[in-house]
Steps between C-alpha positions, in 0.01 A plus 500: 500500500627518142765280339758778513440543874538121554842515337612759755353315801784317682253257660397367158715248307662629183359390170817374330328478162469880502843573650737677264803308380810660646800506273802612703738744341834364392677765701682612186449872437283563196434129441150372442368248753541146377175344388362181654565325167864609504543377856329169423706451182821566689412249773397230250815546293720496812339178622558348155859615436652608831652798317403824674625760248359301207163471676483873568574589139256239364231662715574834339680697769847547639656291771535817707125561485423147619768515771346820633158336495638211706608752765161670532256215430525208745252292297711533185815428701340180633394401146860543382626275781235242420591509128865440592398204718296352215791544259737330744258210531485466122882481495494227760230317305709511182810381688297212645361409158847489343647301790220252565287475186772567245472620142479306179803559284462417132768420244447571133650374176613728217148517358357618833333171592502391864730200527504457877363639822622475853397648831762727655502604867695785654729374774605858573138608560450202730813599694382861533158390625651259751738766635221754523256268675744305718803728555599324822549176306619621158705810574836564338790322664684826552411705801685818578473670834664836521554655837703801594645548844616850568747570773814693579836331476743648744866464414776539757718807455776448247321205336415695188642814343298817546585672168577408139864601555531274804345212303743550211797522736402180680432308178751663263662173392167329424366806317814514284454134401130560415582811295774309315252222421699242696219445747121535509332712766419298809775240445 
């Protein structure tokens, strides 16, 4: 059996070193498929910056082309999700560094010489981390529960006017006072 026949034999394992690289189409009519380098550059830039449009343009293609690729290529879609996760972790790492390790703040004289240094910590970052990691203990003191009960209120006959004219007739004196500015509505 020749090598070409082995490749067509389903009982034989595929030789991945000889398999062609599949570059899915972007799905955009007339657009060239995105190269592996473009895809890799986009993923790396997205993991670094967390900015999707910026990452697409830095990789040399439109956001639309990359969005279409995400729809048709599950591997690329997974890589995008993983890049976002890595970026989020870098944000958390920076927040932790500012809150727990602090930053050195320098003060300079008029000649540009360092005259003092002090370590500054971010109380706000510490608060955000504590709320994110222990929300049951450090949640905001305000809790709003909104519930809507829907029902039908049945009024006895004669309890309320049926038309605008009936309303005005029943409340003519109050309406005159409101229109004259002597009284506010509802008083």
